[in-house]
C-alpha positions in Angstrom: -31.2 -6.6 15.6 -30.1 -8.3 12.4 -29.6 -6.0 9.5 -28.5 -6.2 5.8 -26.4 -3.9 3.7 -26.2 -3.1 0.0 -23.3 -4.2 -2.2 -20.3 -2.0 -1.7 -21.8 -0.4 1.4 -20.0 -1.9 4.4 -17.1 -4.1 5.5 -16.4 -5.2 9.1 -12.9 -5.6 10.6 -11.6 -7.4 13.6 -8.4 -8.9 15.1 -8.1 -12.3 16.8 -5.3 -13.7 18.9 -4.1 -17.3 18.0 -1.7 -19.2 20.2 0.5 -22.1 19.3 3.5 -24.1 20.5 6.7 -23.3 18.6 9.5 -25.8 17.8 11.2 -25.0 21.0 8.1 -25.9 23.0 7.2 -22.4 24.0 3.7 -21.0 23.8 3.7 -18.2 21.2 1.0 -16.1 19.5 0.1 -14.5 16.2 -2.6 -12.0 15.4 -5.2 -12.5 12.6 -6.5 -9.5 10.8 -9.9 -10.4 9.4 -12.1 -8.3 7.0 -15.5 -9.4 5.8 -17.5 -7.7 3.1 -21.0 -7.4 4.7 -23.0 -8.1 1.5 -21.0 -10.8 -0.2 -19.5 -12.3 3.0 -16.2 -12.6 1.2 -13.4 -12.9 3.7 -9.7 -11.7 3.9 -7.3 -13.1 6.5 -3.8 -12.0 7.2 -1.6 -13.2 10.2 0.8 -10.8 11.9 3.5 -11.4 14.5 2.6 -8.1 16.2 0.0 -5.3 15.5 0.6 -1.6 15.4 -1.1 1.2 13.4 1.2 0.8 10.5 0.6 -2.9 10.1 -3.1 -2.5 10.6 -3.2 0.0 7.8 -1.1 -2.3 5.6 -3.6 -5.1 6.1 -6.4 -2.8 5.0 -4.6 -2.0 1.8 -3.8 -5.7 1.2 -7.5 -6.6 1.8 -8.8 -3.8 -0.5 -6.5 -4.9 -3.3 -7.6 -8.5 -2.7 -11.3 -7.6 -3.0 -10.7 -5.3 -5.9 -11.6 -1.9 -4.2 -13.1 -0.2 -1.2 -16.6 -0.1 0.3 -18.2 3.1 1.6 -17.7 2.5 5.3 -15.8 0.2 7.6 -17.0 -1.0 11.0 -14.8 -1.5 14.0 -15.0 -2.1 17.7 -13.2 0.4 20.0 -9.7 -0.8 19.4 -6.9 1.7 20.2 -5.7 1.2 16.6 -8.8 3.2 15.5 -10.1 5.1 18.5 -8.0 6.3 21.5 -11.0 7.2 23.8 -14.1 9.2 24.2 -14.8 12.5 25.8 -17.4 12.8 28.6 -20.0 13.9 26.1 -19.3 10.8 24.0 -17.2 12.5 21.3 -14.7 10.1 19.8 -10.9 10.7 20.0 -9.7 8.9 16.8 -6.2 7.6 16.3 -4.8 10.5 14.2 -2.9 8.4 11.7 -5.8 6.0 11.1 -8.2 8.9 10.7 -5.9 10.4 8.2 -5.8 7.1 6.3 -9.6 7.0 6.2 -9.9 10.6 5.0 -7.2 10.2 2.4 -8.8 7.2 0.9 -12.3 8.6 1.3 -14.1 5.9 3.4 -16.1 6.4 6.5 -15.0 5.0 9.8 -17.9 3.7 11.9 -17.7 2.3 15.4 -19.7 -0.2 17.5 -21.2 1.2 20.7 -18.9 0.5 23.7 -19.2 -3.1 24.9 -21.5 -4.0 21.9 -19.0 -5.9 19.7 -21.8 -8.1 18.4 -22.8 -5.1 16.3 -20.1 -6.4 13.9 -21.4 -10.0 14.0 -20.3 -10.9 10.5 -16.6 -10.5 11.2 -17.0 -11.9 14.8 -18.3 -15.0 13.1 -15.5 -14.8 10.6 -12.8 -14.8 13.3 -14.5 -17.8 14.9 -14.7 -19.6 11.5 -10.9 -19.1 11.0 -10.3 -20.3 14.6 -12.4 -23.5 14.3 -12.0 -24.4 10.5 -8.6 -23.2 9.5 -6.4 -23.0 12.6 -6.6 -26.5 14.0 -4.9 -28.0 10.9 -2.4 -25.2 10.3 1.2 -26.2 10.4 3.7 -23.6 9.4 7.4 -22.6 9.4 6.9 -18.8 9.6 4.3 -16.1 9.2 4.8 -15.9 5.4 4.1 -19.7 5.1 1.0 -19.3 7.4 -0.4 -16.5 5.3 0.1 -18.5 2.1 -1.9 -21.3 3.6 -4.6 -18.8 4.8 -4.9 -17.4 1.3 -5.3 -20.9 -0.1 -7.9 -21.7 2.6 -9.9 -18.5 1.8 -10.0 -19.3 -1.9 -10.6 -23.0 -1.7 -12.8 -23.3 1.4 -14.2 -20.1 3.0 -15.3 -18.3 -0.2 -16.7 -21.3 -2.0 -18.9 -22.8 0.8 -22.6 -22.1 0.7 -23.1 -19.4 3.3 -25.6 -20.2 6.0 -27.4 -16.8 5.7 -27.2 -15.8 2.0 -27.4 -19.5 0.8 -24.9 -18.5 -1.9 -21.1 -18.8 -2.3 -19.3 -15.6 -1.1 -17.0 -15.9 -4.2 -20.0 -15.7 -6.5 -21.5 -12.7 -4.6 -18.0 -11.0 -4.6 -18.0 -11.0 -8.4 -21.2 -9.0 -8.3 -20.0 -6.7 -5.5 -16.8 -5.8 -7.3 -18.9 -4.0 -9.9 -19.7 -1.3 -7.3 -16.5 -1.2 -5.2 -14.6 2.1 -5.4 -11.1 2.1 -6.9 -8.1 2.7 -4.6 -6.1 5.9 -5.0 -2.8 5.9 -6.9 0.4 4.7 -5.2 1.7 8.2 -4.6 -1.3 9.0 -2.5 -0.7 5.9 -0.5 3.0 6.1 0.1 2.8 7.8 3.6 0.9 4.7 4.7 3.3 2.2 3.3 6.0 3.3 5.7 6.5 2.4 9.3 7.5 4.9 12.0 10.7 4.2 13.9 12.9 6.1 16.4 16.6 6.3 15.5 18.8 4.8 18.3 21.5 6.8 20.0 24.0 4.9 17.8 22.3 6.4 14.7 20.8 3.1 13.6 17.2 2.2 13.0 16.1 -1.3 14.2 13.5 -2.9 11.8 12.5 -6.6 11.4 15.3 -7.7 13.7 18.1 -5.9 11.8 19.7 -2.5 12.1 20.1 0.1 9.3 22.3 3.1 9.6 21.2 6.7 9.0 23.9 9.3 7.9 24.2 12.5 10.0 22.9 13.1 13.5 19.4 11.6 13.7 19.7 10.0 17.1 16.3 9.9 19.0 14.5 11.4 16.1 11.5 9.9 14.3 11.9 8.5 10.7 9.9 6.2 8.4 11.0 2.9 7.0 9.8 1.8 3.6 10.8 -1.7 2.4 10.3 -4.3 -0.3 11.8 -7.7 -0.7 15.2 -6.4 -1.8 15.8 -2.9 -0.2 15.1 -0.9 2.9 14.7 2.9 2.6 14.7 5.4 5.5 12.7 8.6 5.0 12.0 11.8 6.8 8.8 13.0 5.2 9.6 13.6 1.6 13.4 13.3 2.1 15.1 10.0 1.6 17.9 9.6 4.1 19.3 6.2 3.3 18.9 3.0 1.1 20.2 -0.4 2.3 20.0 -3.9 0.9 17.5 -5.8 3.0 19.1 -7.9 5.7 
């Protein structure tokens, strides 16, 4: 059954796999994170070389910043990034870190019924739109270059077309929807989700983004968190910063 939502009420999220031939002739793949605001139909697209809970959360934060805030609830299929399984009575076993993310930001996590992915038809259509409109002409050197092209495509094509259901431009409706979006928490509240979990190797080095960063002391086989920007890489254990390195 088709249904409509109010401004600021719902967004739908999905991942799509996109394959391509690299310069060496090998078939490779990237993942596309796609979020669509259900009322305005505004779209956010971000490509990833691989997907885990940390990158999935980062994409949410990037999308929320792009849209200018949060909606009340986010709709997903039964991906392991959100839900690990269901009990015999149907009770959901959430991915603990993602559930903590939702609780900390204050949005509601909603799920499609199993094997009913069409419940989130807006974002299903969004992934297909990326696949058929953007992807065939994409030519890129790396994921950063691909994402720059995707941002340009969203702004210049996807959000300024006249949508087939609303008969309005998503960009125009987004300006109205932004008035009711909820503000993101401060950076301090988000810091735990800006770090990626890693296990320290037996040589006391952490491998991250194809480079290795040392940790002082005996941390072999223990879990730490990596926080990085364009210039430095920090290694943390909870609230304790263990090391700071120039980014390789």
